[in-house]
PAGU-266749 format. One line per 3 residues: number of its first residue (from 1); their letters; for each residue x negated, y, z negated of N, C-alpha, C. Coordinates in nm, 3 decimals, padded with zeros to 5 digits. Layout:
N
NUM> A> X,Y,Z,X,Y,Z,X,Y,Z; ...
! end
This chain:
317
1> MAA> 00.748,-01.890,01.955,00.613,-01.874,02.008,00.533,-01.781,01.916; 00.409,-01.816,01.887,00.326,-01.738,01.797,00.293,-01.602,01.858; 00.290,-01.501,01.772,00.257,-01.367,01.816,00.111,-01.360,01.861
4> SRV> 00.087,-01.300,01.977,-00.051,-01.286,02.026,-00.097,-01.142,02.025; -00.003,-01.046,02.021,-00.038,-00.905,02.015,00.064,-00.833,01.925; 00.013,-00.757,01.827,00.101,-00.683,01.737,00.059,-00.537,01.736
7> CIL> 00.155,-00.450,01.716,00.126,-00.307,01.700,00.141,-00.275,01.552; 00.038,-00.215,01.495,00.037,-00.186,01.352,00.035,-00.036,01.329; 00.138,00.013,01.261,00.142,00.153,01.219,00.080,00.161,01.080
10> GGS> -00.024,00.241,01.067,-00.100,00.243,00.942,-00.212,00.141,00.944; -00.249,00.094,01.061,-00.352,-00.009,01.074,-00.491,00.038,01.038; -00.513,00.169,01.031,-00.646,00.219,00.996,-00.657,00.252,00.848
13> GFV> -00.551,00.224,00.772,-00.551,00.254,00.629,-00.608,00.141,00.545; -00.588,00.152,00.415,-00.646,00.060,00.318,-00.601,-00.084,00.343; -00.471,-00.109,00.339,-00.420,-00.244,00.365,-00.438,-00.279,00.512
16> GTH> -00.418,-00.181,00.599,-00.422,-00.206,00.742,-00.553,-00.263,00.791; -00.666,-00.210,00.743,-00.796,-00.260,00.791,-00.817,-00.406,00.750; -00.771,-00.443,00.632,-00.782,-00.583,00.589,-00.690,-00.672,00.672
19> LVS> -00.571,-00.622,00.703,-00.477,-00.700,00.783,-00.529,-00.717,00.926; -00.583,-00.611,00.984,-00.640,-00.620,01.119,-00.752,-00.723,01.122; -00.835,-00.723,01.018,-00.945,-00.819,01.011,-00.893,-00.963,01.009
22> QLS> -00.791,-00.989,00.927,-00.739,-01.125,00.916,-00.668,-01.169,01.044; -00.589,-01.080,01.103,-00.520,-01.115,01.227,-00.619,-01.137,01.340; -00.719,-01.050,01.349,-00.819,-01.063,01.456,-00.894,-01.195,01.446
25> SRG> -00.923,-01.238,01.322,-00.995,-01.364,01.304,-00.912,-01.484,01.347; -00.781,-01.464,01.358,-00.691,-01.570,01.402,-00.655,-01.557,01.550; -00.722,-01.466,01.619,-00.701,-01.451,01.762,-00.587,-01.360,01.802
28> VVC> -00.530,-01.286,01.706,-00.420,-01.195,01.738,-00.479,-01.058,01.775; -00.437,-01.005,01.889,-00.482,-00.872,01.931,-00.403,-00.768,01.853; -00.473,-00.676,01.788,-00.409,-00.573,01.706,-00.416,-00.438,01.777
31> RIF> -00.301,-00.382,01.802,-00.293,-00.247,01.860,-00.264,-00.151,01.746; -00.355,-00.058,01.722,-00.342,00.033,01.609,-00.297,00.169,01.660; -00.181,00.210,01.612,-00.127,00.341,01.648,-00.188,00.444,01.554
34> TRH> -00.264,00.538,01.608,-00.330,00.637,01.525,-00.330,00.772,01.594; -00.321,00.876,01.515,-00.329,01.011,01.570,-00.473,01.060,01.580; -00.566,00.985,01.522,-00.707,01.025,01.522,-00.795,00.905,01.558
37> PHR> -00.792,00.860,01.683,-00.867,00.739,01.722,-01.017,00.753,01.703; -01.071,00.874,01.713,-01.216,00.893,01.698,-01.263,00.860,01.557; -01.169,00.864,01.460,-01.207,00.837,01.321,-01.215,00.688,01.290
40> VRN> -01.155,00.607,01.375,-01.150,00.463,01.346,-01.204,00.380,01.462; -01.300,00.434,01.535,-01.357,00.360,01.648,-01.425,00.232,01.603; -01.467,00.228,01.476,-01.533,00.107,01.427,-01.441,-00.014,01.432
43> LAV> -01.309,00.008,01.420,-01.215,-00.103,01.429,-01.213,-00.159,01.570; -01.221,-00.072,01.668,-01.222,-00.118,01.807,-01.351,-00.193,01.838; -01.462,-00.145,01.783,-01.592,-00.206,01.811,-01.609,-00.337,01.735
46> NLA> -01.579,-00.335,01.605,-01.607,-00.451,01.520,-01.499,-00.559,01.526; -01.374,-00.519,01.551,-01.264,-00.616,01.546,-01.189,-00.626,01.679; -01.240,-00.560,01.782,-01.178,-00.564,01.914,-01.033,-00.519,01.910
49> AEL> -01.002,-00.424,01.822,-00.866,-00.371,01.814,-00.843,-00.270,01.926; -00.719,-00.257,01.966,-00.680,-00.156,02.065,-00.634,-00.031,01.991; -00.693,00.082,02.021,-00.655,00.207,01.958,-00.569,00.287,02.056
52> VTG> -00.450,00.325,02.011,-00.362,00.406,02.095,-00.317,00.527,02.014; -00.289,00.635,02.084,-00.247,00.757,02.016,-00.118,00.808,02.076; -00.045,00.883,01.998,00.083,00.938,02.044,00.150,01.011,01.931
55> ELF> 00.273,01.053,01.953,00.349,01.124,01.851,00.420,01.023,01.763; 00.383,01.020,01.635,00.439,00.922,01.542,00.590,00.937,01.526; 00.637,01.060,01.521,00.779,01.084,01.497,00.855,01.104,01.628
58> DSQ> 00.827,01.021,01.724,00.895,01.023,01.853,00.924,00.880,01.895; 01.051,00.845,01.901,01.091,00.707,01.928,01.039,00.657,02.062; 01.043,00.739,02.165,00.999,00.695,02.296,00.848,00.674,02.300
61> SLA> 00.774,00.762,02.232,00.629,00.744,02.224,00.594,00.613,02.156; 00.665,00.581,02.049,00.643,00.454,01.980,00.680,00.337,02.071; 00.794,00.347,02.136,00.840,00.237,02.222,00.741,00.209,02.334
64> NHF> 00.679,00.313,02.386,00.582,00.293,02.494,00.466,00.204,02.450; 00.426,00.219,02.326,00.314,00.140,02.275,00.358,00.005,02.218; 00.486,-00.009,02.191,00.538,-00.137,02.143,00.565,-00.233,02.258
67> SDC> 00.581,-00.182,02.379,00.647,-00.253,02.489,00.594,-00.393,02.519; 00.463,-00.414,02.516,00.411,-00.546,02.550,00.360,-00.621,02.428; 00.411,-00.585,02.310,00.372,-00.651,02.186,00.478,-00.754,02.145
70> DAV> 00.436,-00.849,02.062,00.527,-00.952,02.013,00.589,-00.914,01.879; 00.527,-00.819,01.808,00.577,-00.779,01.677,00.522,-00.641,01.642; 00.589,-00.578,01.548,00.546,-00.448,01.495,00.533,-00.460,01.344
73> INL> 00.428,-00.399,01.290,00.406,-00.399,01.145,00.397,-00.254,01.099; 00.482,-00.217,01.003,00.483,-00.081,00.951,00.424,-00.078,00.810; 00.307,-00.013,00.796,00.240,-00.001,00.667,00.238,00.142,00.616
76> IGI> 00.305,00.232,00.684,00.293,00.374,00.652,00.374,00.410,00.528; 00.309,00.487,00.440,00.376,00.537,00.321,00.291,00.646,00.258; 00.353,00.730,00.175,00.280,00.834,00.102,00.312,00.822,-00.046
79> LNE> 00.219,00.864,-00.130,00.239,00.858,-00.275,00.289,00.989,-00.333; 00.265,01.099,-00.262,00.310,01.230,-00.308,00.356,01.314,-00.190; 00.451,01.400,-00.216,00.496,01.493,-00.114,00.402,01.613,-00.110
82> DGK> 00.392,01.676,00.007,00.305,01.792,00.022,00.360,01.880,00.133; 00.449,01.970,00.097,00.508,02.060,00.195,00.621,01.995,00.273; 00.678,02.069,00.364,00.797,02.023,00.437,00.766,01.914,00.538
85> DQT> 00.640,01.902,00.582,00.605,01.802,00.682,00.564,01.668,00.622; 00.535,01.666,00.493,00.497,01.541,00.428,00.591,01.518,00.309; 00.708,01.464,00.341,00.806,01.434,00.239,00.836,01.285,00.238
88> FRR> 00.885,01.236,00.125,00.920,01.095,00.114,01.026,01.059,00.218; 01.124,01.146,00.233,01.232,01.114,00.328,01.178,01.103,00.470; 01.089,01.191,00.508,01.038,01.188,00.645,00.959,01.060,00.673
91> FHV> 00.872,01.021,00.580,00.784,00.907,00.604,00.845,00.773,00.566; 00.934,00.771,00.469,00.988,00.643,00.422,01.125,00.610,00.478; 01.198,00.710,00.527,01.334,00.687,00.577,01.345,00.722,00.725
94> DLV> 01.319,00.850,00.757,01.335,00.893,00.897,01.243,00.815,00.990; 01.119,00.793,00.947,01.025,00.720,01.032,01.071,00.576,01.055; 01.127,00.513,00.951,01.177,00.376,00.967,01.288,00.372,01.071
97> DLI> 01.378,00.471,01.069,01.484,00.477,01.171,01.424,00.484,01.311; 01.319,00.566,01.327,01.254,00.581,01.457,01.186,00.451,01.499; 01.123,00.382,01.405,01.055,00.256,01.436,01.156,00.150,01.482
100> VDA> 01.268,00.139,01.410,01.371,00.041,01.448,01.427,00.075,01.585; 01.452,00.204,01.610,01.503,00.245,01.741,01.403,00.213,01.851; 01.274,00.239,01.825,01.170,00.211,01.923,01.158,00.060,01.949
103> CNR> 01.173,-00.020,01.843,01.171,-00.166,01.860,01.284,-00.211,01.951; 01.401,-00.155,01.932,01.514,-00.190,02.017,01.489,-00.147,02.161; 01.433,-00.030,02.182,01.404,00.019,02.317,01.303,-00.070,02.387
106> AGI> 01.203,-00.118,02.309,01.094,-00.197,02.368,01.122,-00.347,02.368; 01.236,-00.387,02.313,01.269,-00.529,02.309,01.190,-00.608,02.207; 01.145,-00.540,02.100,01.070,-00.607,01.993,01.168,-00.680,01.902
109> ARL> 01.142,-00.807,01.877,01.235,-00.888,01.797,01.179,-00.921,01.659; 01.061,-00.868,01.623,00.999,-00.901,01.494,00.938,-00.777,01.432; 00.975,-00.749,01.307,00.924,-00.632,01.235,00.890,-00.671,01.091
112> LHM> 00.764,-00.644,01.052,00.721,-00.660,00.914,00.707,-00.521,00.853; 00.763,-00.504,00.733,00.773,-00.370,00.674,00.717,-00.368,00.532; 00.632,-00.269,00.504,00.575,-00.251,00.370,00.665,-00.160,00.288
115> SAL> 00.717,-00.214,00.179,00.798,-00.135,00.086,00.719,-00.119,-00.044; 00.786,-00.118,-00.158,00.719,-00.103,-00.287,00.797,-00.180,-00.392; 00.726,-00.231,-00.491,00.793,-00.306,-00.598,00.894,-00.217,-00.671
118> HAD> 01.014,-00.270,-00.687,01.126,-00.201,-00.752,01.178,-00.083,-00.671; 01.151,-00.084,-00.540,01.215,00.014,-00.453,01.365,-00.010,-00.456; 01.440,00.095,-00.482,01.586,00.080,-00.496,01.652,00.211,-00.458
121> EAR> 01.728,00.209,-00.350,01.790,00.330,-00.298,01.880,00.398,-00.400; 01.949,00.322,-00.482,02.046,00.378,-00.576,01.990,00.399,-00.717; 01.903,00.306,-00.761,01.863,00.307,-00.902,01.713,00.327,-00.924
124> GSS> 01.638,00.356,-00.820,01.495,00.378,-00.838,01.468,00.491,-00.935; 01.365,00.477,-01.018,01.338,00.577,-01.122,01.274,00.704,-01.068; 01.228,00.701,-00.943,01.164,00.819,-00.884,01.212,00.836,-00.741
127> LYL> 01.187,00.954,-00.688,01.222,00.979,-00.548,01.141,00.886,-00.457; 01.018,00.860,-00.494,00.935,00.766,-00.418,01.004,00.630,-00.408; 01.046,00.575,-00.519,01.108,00.442,-00.519,01.244,00.443,-00.450
130> RSK> 01.319,00.551,-00.466,01.450,00.557,-00.399,01.434,00.569,-00.247; 01.336,00.649,-00.203,01.315,00.664,-00.059,01.260,00.535,00.001; 01.173,00.466,-00.072,01.122,00.338,-00.025,01.236,00.236,-00.015
133> GEG> 01.325,00.239,-00.113,01.439,00.148,-00.109,01.532,00.176,00.007; 01.558,00.304,00.033,01.646,00.339,00.144,01.583,00.300,00.277; 01.453,00.324,00.293,01.387,00.286,00.417,01.388,00.136,00.438
136> ENR> 01.366,00.061,00.333,01.369,-00.085,00.342,01.507,-00.134,00.382; 01.610,-00.077,00.320,01.747,-00.116,00.354,01.777,-00.086,00.500; 01.732,00.030,00.546,01.758,00.068,00.686,01.686,-00.025,00.783
139> AHT> 01.565,-00.064,00.749,01.492,-00.156,00.836,01.570,-00.285,00.856; 01.626,-00.338,00.747,01.699,-00.465,00.755,01.836,-00.448,00.820; 01.909,-00.344,00.781,02.047,-00.330,00.832,02.051,-00.275,00.974
142> HGG> 01.969,-00.175,01.005,01.971,-00.116,01.139,01.907,-00.208,01.241; 01.818,-00.296,01.193,01.761,-00.394,01.286,01.867,-00.490,01.337; 01.966,-00.515,01.252,02.079,-00.599,01.291,02.036,-00.737,01.334
145> ASI> 02.110,-00.791,01.428,02.082,-00.926,01.476,01.968,-00.929,01.578; 01.928,-00.813,01.627,01.829,-00.810,01.735,01.684,-00.812,01.685; 01.662,-00.775,01.558,01.526,-00.769,01.504,01.519,-00.850,01.375
148> AVT> 01.426,-00.945,01.371,01.403,-01.023,01.249,01.307,-00.944,01.160; 01.357,-00.896,01.046,01.279,-00.809,00.958,01.240,-00.885,00.831; 01.115,-00.868,00.791,01.067,-00.917,00.661,01.000,-00.801,00.591
151> SFR> 01.033,-00.780,00.464,00.972,-00.669,00.390,00.897,-00.721,00.269; 00.796,-00.645,00.228,00.709,-00.682,00.117,00.707,-00.569,00.016; 00.718,-00.606,-00.113,00.724,-00.509,-00.221,00.609,-00.535,-00.319
154> PSV> 00.492,-00.479,-00.296,00.377,-00.507,-00.382,00.371,-00.420,-00.507; 00.310,-00.475,-00.613,00.267,-00.395,-00.726,00.143,-00.318,-00.681; 00.071,-00.255,-00.772,-00.047,-00.177,-00.734,-00.149,-00.270,-00.669
157> IFG> -00.208,-00.223,-00.559,-00.303,-00.304,-00.481,-00.445,-00.255,-00.507; -00.536,-00.349,-00.533,-00.675,-00.312,-00.556,-00.766,-00.378,-00.453; -00.885,-00.321,-00.440,-00.983,-00.371,-00.344,-01.071,-00.258,-00.297
160> PGD> -01.170,-00.285,-00.212,-01.260,-00.181,-00.162,-01.182,-00.066,-00.098; -01.204,00.055,-00.147,-01.139,00.172,-00.090,-00.999,00.195,-00.140; -00.957,00.127,-00.248,-00.820,00.145,-00.296,-00.801,00.285,-00.354
163> SFF> -00.674,00.321,-00.372,-00.641,00.453,-00.425,-00.607,00.447,-00.574; -00.631,00.332,-00.637,-00.601,00.318,-00.779,-00.728,00.322,-00.862; -00.810,00.216,-00.855,-00.932,00.213,-00.933,-01.026,00.326,-00.893
166> NRF> -01.033,00.355,-00.763,-01.125,00.459,-00.719,-01.078,00.598,-00.761; -00.945,00.617,-00.764,-00.894,00.747,-00.811,-00.929,00.767,-00.957; -00.904,00.664,-01.040,-00.935,00.677,-01.182,-01.086,00.685,-01.204
169> ASL> -01.165,00.614,-01.124,-01.310,00.622,-01.136,-01.358,00.765,-01.112; -01.299,00.832,-01.013,-01.337,00.971,-00.984,-01.297,01.063,-01.098; -01.176,01.043,-01.152,-01.130,01.126,-01.262,-01.215,01.104,-01.387
172> LKF> -01.249,00.978,-01.413,-01.332,00.946,-01.529,-01.472,01.004,-01.515; -01.525,01.000,-01.395,-01.660,01.047,-01.370,-01.676,01.195,-01.408; -01.574,01.275,-01.379,-01.586,01.419,-01.402,-01.512,01.466,-01.527
175> SPL> -01.466,01.372,-01.607,-01.396,01.409,-01.730,-01.494,01.420,-01.846; -01.457,01.491,-01.953,-01.540,01.491,-02.073,-01.531,01.355,-02.142; -01.582,01.345,-02.262,-01.588,01.216,-02.330,-01.451,01.158,-02.359
178> VFP> -01.351,01.244,-02.375,-01.215,01.198,-02.404,-01.131,01.211,-02.278; -01.060,01.103,-02.243,-00.978,01.101,-02.121,-00.831,01.086,-02.162; -00.752,01.195,-02.154,-00.610,01.186,-02.190,-00.529,01.119,-02.078
181> LAC> -00.454,01.016,-02.113,-00.385,00.936,-02.013,-00.235,00.940,-02.033; -00.162,00.984,-01.932,-00.016,00.985,-01.938,00.039,00.845,-01.919; 00.152,00.818,-01.981,00.225,00.691,-01.965,00.133,00.570,-01.985
184> PDA> 00.060,00.563,-02.095,-00.040,00.458,-02.113,00.018,00.317,-02.122; 00.146,00.306,-02.159,00.206,00.173,-02.178,00.274,00.118,-02.053; 00.274,00.196,-01.943,00.330,00.144,-01.817,00.255,00.018,-01.777
187> RFA> 00.327,-00.083,-01.729,00.265,-00.212,-01.701,00.258,-00.241,-01.551; 00.150,-00.309,-01.512,00.125,-00.343,-01.372,00.078,-00.488,-01.362; 00.099,-00.546,-01.245,00.044,-00.678,-01.212,-00.037,-00.661,-01.084
190> PIY> -00.160,-00.606,-01.094,-00.239,-00.569,-00.975,-00.267,-00.688,-00.883; -00.263,-00.660,-00.753,-00.287,-00.764,-00.654,-00.401,-00.725,-00.561; -00.477,-00.825,-00.522,-00.591,-00.803,-00.433,-00.542,-00.778,-00.291
193> VGD> -00.602,-00.680,-00.225,-00.559,-00.639,-00.092,-00.565,-00.753,00.009; -00.663,-00.841,-00.005,-00.672,-00.955,00.086,-00.554,-01.049,00.075; -00.498,-01.061,-00.046,-00.380,-01.147,-00.065,-00.256,-01.084,-00.003
196> VAE> -00.246,-00.952,-00.011,-00.133,-00.884,00.053,-00.141,-00.902,00.205; -00.260,-00.884,00.260,-00.278,-00.905,00.404,-00.242,-01.048,00.443; -00.281,-01.145,00.361,-00.250,-01.285,00.389,-00.099,-01.309,00.389
199> AFV> -00.027,-01.240,00.304,00.119,-01.254,00.300,00.181,-01.210,00.433; 00.132,-01.099,00.488,00.181,-01.053,00.617,00.148,-01.154,00.727; 00.025,-01.205,00.724,-00.019,-01.300,00.827,00.068,-01.425,00.824
202> RAL> 00.092,-01.480,00.707,00.169,-01.603,00.697,00.315,-01.584,00.737; 00.368,-01.466,00.709,00.509,-01.442,00.741,00.532,-01.414,00.889; 00.430,-01.366,00.958,00.446,-01.316,01.094,00.523,-01.413,01.185
205> DDR> 00.484,-01.539,01.187,00.545,-01.636,01.278,00.636,-01.737,01.206; 00.664,-01.712,01.079,00.743,-01.806,01.000,00.890,-01.765,00.999; 00.973,-01.841,01.067,01.115,-01.808,01.077,01.185,-01.813,00.941
208> HTY> 01.128,-01.887,00.846,01.190,-01.896,00.714,01.181,-01.764,00.637; 01.095,-01.672,00.684,01.081,-01.543,00.615,01.172,-01.436,00.674; 01.241,-01.467,00.782,01.327,-01.367,00.846,01.435,-01.319,00.749
211> GKH> 01.449,-01.187,00.741,01.552,-01.129,00.656,01.518,-01.127,00.509; 01.400,-01.173,00.471,01.364,-01.184,00.329,01.292,-01.058,00.279; 01.303,-01.040,00.146,01.232,-00.934,00.075,01.141,-01.002,-00.027
214> YDL> 01.009,-00.980,-00.020,00.915,-01.048,-00.108,00.852,-00.952,-00.208; 00.879,-00.972,-00.337,00.806,-00.902,-00.442,00.669,-00.968,-00.456; 00.563,-00.887,-00.462,00.427,-00.942,-00.469,00.355,-00.888,-00.593
217> CGP> 00.306,-00.980,-00.676,00.236,-00.943,-00.799,00.114,-01.032,-00.819; 00.015,-00.976,-00.888,-00.101,-01.054,-00.925,-00.070,-01.145,-01.043; -00.166,-01.229,-01.082,-00.142,-01.329,-01.186,-00.141,-01.274,-01.328
220> DIY> -00.193,-01.152,-01.349,-00.206,-01.097,-01.484,-00.138,-00.962,-01.496; -00.087,-00.934,-01.614,-00.019,-00.807,-01.641,-00.106,-00.723,-01.734; -00.121,-00.595,-01.700,-00.200,-00.502,-01.780,-00.121,-00.374,-01.803
223> SLK> -00.148,-00.309,-01.916,-00.096,-00.173,-01.933,-00.186,-00.078,-01.855; -00.134,00.041,-01.827,-00.214,00.140,-01.757,-00.340,00.174,-01.838; -00.325,00.184,-01.967,-00.440,00.214,-02.052,-00.547,00.105,-02.041
226> ELV> -00.506,-00.020,-02.039,-00.602,-00.130,-02.024,-00.674,-00.122,-01.890; -00.603,-00.086,-01.785,-00.665,-00.077,-01.653,-00.764,00.039,-01.644; -00.729,00.153,-01.706,-00.821,00.267,-01.702,-00.944,00.237,-01.787
229> EYT> -00.926,00.171,-01.900,-01.041,00.133,-01.983,-01.128,00.032,-01.908; -01.067,-00.058,-01.835,-01.141,-00.155,-01.755,-01.222,-00.082,-01.647; -01.160,00.018,-01.584,-01.230,00.097,-01.482,-01.351,00.166,-01.541
232> ART> -01.333,00.226,-01.658,-01.445,00.296,-01.724,-01.560,00.200,-01.753; -01.528,00.081,-01.804,-01.633,-00.016,-01.833,-01.702,-00.064,-01.706; -01.622,-00.093,-01.602,-01.677,-00.146,-01.478,-01.772,-00.048,-01.412
235> FGY> -01.737,00.081,-01.413,-01.821,00.181,-01.348,-01.920,00.247,-01.443; -01.925,00.198,-01.567,-02.027,00.244,-01.661,-02.004,00.379,-01.722; -01.878,00.424,-01.731,-01.848,00.553,-01.791,-01.803,00.535,-01.936
238> RRL> -01.874,00.599,-02.027,-01.837,00.591,-02.168,-01.734,00.698,-02.198; -01.610,00.658,-02.199,-01.500,00.751,-02.222,-01.403,00.691,-02.323; -01.349,00.777,-02.409,-01.244,00.735,-02.499,-01.111,00.767,-02.432
241> VVG> -01.039,00.662,-02.393,-00.910,00.681,-02.325,-00.802,00.694,-02.432; -00.738,00.810,-02.435,-00.637,00.840,-02.537,-00.500,00.846,-02.470; -00.411,00.755,-02.508,-00.278,00.752,-02.452,-00.192,00.867,-02.502
244> LGD> -00.121,00.932,-02.412,-00.034,01.044,-02.448,00.109,00.996,-02.470; 00.180,01.066,-02.555,00.321,01.039,-02.574,00.402,01.093,-02.457; 00.533,01.081,-02.466,00.617,01.116,-02.352,00.610,01.265,-02.319
247> LPS> 00.623,01.352,-02.417,00.623,01.495,-02.390,00.489,01.543,-02.333; 00.375,01.505,-02.394,00.246,01.545,-02.333,00.227,01.484,-02.194; 00.282,01.364,-02.169,00.272,01.302,-02.036,00.345,01.386,-01.933
250> RLQ> 00.463,01.432,-01.969,00.539,01.519,-01.878,00.464,01.649,-01.852; 00.407,01.706,-01.957,00.333,01.831,-01.943,00.212,01.812,-01.852; 00.141,01.700,-01.869,00.026,01.673,-01.783,00.070,01.662,-01.637
253> AQI> 00.182,01.594,-01.613,00.232,01.579,-01.476,00.269,01.713,-01.415; 00.328,01.802,-01.495,00.366,01.934,-01.444,00.244,02.017,-01.408; 00.138,02.002,-01.487,00.015,02.079,-01.461,-00.062,02.021,-01.343
256> LGR> -00.089,01.890,-01.347,-00.169,01.828,-01.241,-00.094,01.825,-01.108; 00.039,01.827,-01.114,00.117,01.827,-00.991,00.106,01.956,-00.913; 00.050,02.059,-00.976,00.031,02.189,-00.908,-00.110,02.206,-00.854
259> LPG> -00.198,02.111,-00.886,-00.337,02.121,-00.840,-00.352,02.068,-00.698; -00.455,02.110,-00.625,-00.480,02.055,-00.491,-00.497,01.903,-00.497; -00.433,01.834,-00.406,-00.440,01.689,-00.404,-00.341,01.621,-00.496
262> RPF> -00.279,01.698,-00.587,-00.178,01.647,-00.678,-00.218,01.512,-00.739; -00.321,01.510,-00.824,-00.367,01.383,-00.881,-00.262,01.310,-00.963; -00.164,01.383,-01.018,-00.056,01.321,-01.095,00.062,01.417,-01.093
265> SMD> 00.177,01.371,-01.044,00.293,01.457,-01.029,00.408,01.410,-01.115; 00.513,01.490,-01.122,00.632,01.449,-01.197,00.695,01.325,-01.134; 00.689,01.313,-01.001,00.746,01.194,-00.940,00.663,01.070,-00.973
268> NYF> 00.531,01.088,-00.984,00.446,00.977,-01.031,00.486,00.938,-01.173; 00.512,01.038,-01.255,00.556,01.012,-01.393,00.684,00.930,-01.393; 00.780,00.970,-01.311,00.907,00.897,-01.306,00.887,00.754,-01.256
271> SLQ> 00.797,00.735,-01.158,00.769,00.599,-01.109,00.715,00.512,-01.222; 00.633,00.570,-01.309,00.572,00.493,-01.418,00.671,00.455,-01.527; 00.793,00.506,-01.519,00.895,00.466,-01.616,00.949,00.327,-01.586
274> TDS> 00.915,00.272,-01.468,00.953,00.137,-01.430,00.828,00.051,-01.423; 00.821,-00.054,-01.505,00.705,-00.142,-01.503,00.691,-00.209,-01.366; 00.570,-00.209,-01.313,00.544,-00.265,-01.180,00.504,-00.412,-01.194
277> ICE> 00.599,-00.493,-01.240,00.578,-00.636,-01.258,00.695,-00.712,-01.194; 00.671,-00.837,-01.160,00.769,-00.917,-01.086,00.853,-01.006,-01.177; 00.980,-01.019,-01.144,01.062,-01.123,-01.205,01.042,-01.255,-01.131
280> KNG> 01.027,-01.246,-00.998,01.000,-01.362,-00.915,00.893,-01.325,-00.814; 00.779,-01.391,-00.824,00.666,-01.355,-00.740,00.676,-01.422,-00.603; 00.681,-01.340,-00.497,00.696,-01.391,-00.362,00.576,-01.466,-00.308
283> FAA> 00.460,-01.451,-00.373,00.342,-01.523,-00.327,00.364,-01.674,-00.330; 00.437,-01.721,-00.431,00.461,-01.866,-00.444,00.536,-01.918,-00.323; 00.639,-01.845,-00.280,00.718,-01.889,-00.165,00.636,-01.890,-00.037
286> LGI> 00.533,-01.807,-00.032,00.446,-01.799,00.085,00.327,-01.893,00.076; 00.316,-01.967,-00.034,00.207,-02.062,-00.050,00.073,-01.997,-00.078; 00.075,-01.881,-00.144,-00.049,-01.808,-00.172,-00.069,-01.802,-00.324
289> EPR> -00.189,-01.833,-00.369,-00.223,-01.817,-00.510,-00.299,-01.686,-00.525; -00.235,-01.583,-00.580,-00.300,-01.451,-00.586,-00.422,-01.452,-00.678; -00.522,-01.376,-00.637,-00.646,-01.368,-00.712,-00.638,-01.257,-00.817
292> SIA> -00.712,-01.275,-00.925,-00.707,-01.182,-01.037,-00.813,-01.074,-01.024; -00.796,-00.968,-01.103,-00.897,-00.864,-01.110,-01.030,-00.922,-01.156; -01.024,-01.006,-01.258,-01.146,-01.064,-01.316,-01.225,-01.144,-01.214
295> SMV> -01.156,-01.207,-01.119,-01.226,-01.290,-01.022,-01.279,-01.210,-00.903; -01.231,-01.087,-00.887,-01.268,-01.010,-00.768,-01.353,-00.887,-00.797; -01.343,-00.832,-00.918,-01.417,-00.710,-00.950,-01.531,-00.744,-01.045
298> PRA> -01.653,-00.702,-01.016,-01.767,-00.735,-01.104,-01.750,-00.671,-01.242; -01.784,-00.747,-01.344,-01.771,-00.698,-01.482,-01.892,-00.614,-01.523; -02.008,-00.650,-01.474,-02.129,-00.576,-01.514,-02.205,-00.536,-01.389
301> LGN> -02.232,-00.406,-01.374,-02.295,-00.358,-01.251,-02.427,-00.287,-01.277; -02.487,-00.310,-01.393,-02.617,-00.251,-01.418,-02.609,-00.102,-01.442; -02.718,-00.033,-01.415,-02.728,00.109,-01.446,-02.743,00.195,-01.321
304> EGY> -02.699,00.144,-01.205,-02.712,00.225,-01.084,-02.609,00.337,-01.085; -02.623,00.428,-00.990,-02.526,00.535,-00.977,-02.395,00.484,-00.920; -02.296,00.572,-00.920,-02.162,00.534,-00.878,-02.160,00.479,-00.736
307> RNR> -02.231,00.544,-00.644,-02.226,00.498,-00.505,-02.284,00.358,-00.492; -02.394,00.330,-00.561,-02.452,00.197,-00.555,-02.360,00.093,-00.617; -02.290,00.131,-00.724,-02.195,00.039,-00.786,-02.087,00.003,-00.685
310> FDR> -02.034,00.105,-00.617,-01.924,00.078,-00.524,-01.973,-00.004,-00.405; -02.096,00.021,-00.358,-02.150,-00.058,-00.248,-02.161,-00.205,-00.288; -02.207,-00.231,-00.410,-02.217,-00.369,-00.455,-02.080,-00.433,-00.466
313> YRK> -01.983,-00.353,-00.513,-01.846,-00.403,-00.525,-01.791,-00.444,-00.388; -01.818,-00.361,-00.288,-01.770,-00.392,-00.152,-01.830,-00.524,-00.103; -01.958,-00.548,-00.132,-02.022,-00.671,-00.087,-01.964,-00.794,-00.156
316> LV> -01.927,-00.776,-00.282,-01.874,-00.889,-00.356,-01.736,-00.931,-00.309; -01.654,-00.836,-00.265,-01.519,-00.870,-00.226,-01.506,-00.883,-00.075
! end
């Protein structure tokens, strides 16, 4: 039977808002678990989503909100650690254990889980990738025979409000004419956020996806330097992007990792030692043709200011 109501953890985030939009357009009621419902009331108004609040790290609290749903979708993840309360282990491993336990308590038989490309509990190049791999493994193994789990491993995701192009756009905006870039040769296959959301939607009721792990990549491969140069051109910033060698890259990570917001950390550096590209793209198995950066991001945006550029970008995508 097709799912008619799903509970989404991380539903108010970047991927989550796109997923809620796609599910809502198909008649699926989306229950968004959030600790700050007043910040996302627009989802309830515009998409008729249900906003619920509770303690995220409490299995019974989660189970209470899962109880009358047909499926649960976990999109929660962090890119950097920040103190004892925001660690990779807490959000990528411990939380997954709580979600699986809550699903069992509430009788939920379907779980979709967001992982990361090249997440590997044993061999991941960074703590981020190892914790993502461990959480993904736990979702599948601890779910056992009672929960049908499907996980998705995307490369870097782009789109309105993303944390990739917009982060570099902000850094470029306030940088001098020369922009020193760590790990310039790291490779990515960027994917459009709408395609990632579509992958979740198609898998939700498809029994053929049960127990599967899907690597998701865009159609084109770029080096990090190419992507940052593309960002500079797109947003109209004249900057010379200079790729750093390994030692200066490490030094930059050590320095920036101590700044507020941690724009670039040593764990980010270690993640970049693994190219974020697919050996086998899961989009094909799901019947999705991923869209390219060139087809989704405007190449020429005139001479308006940054905010106007971004507003136009949002309208185009």
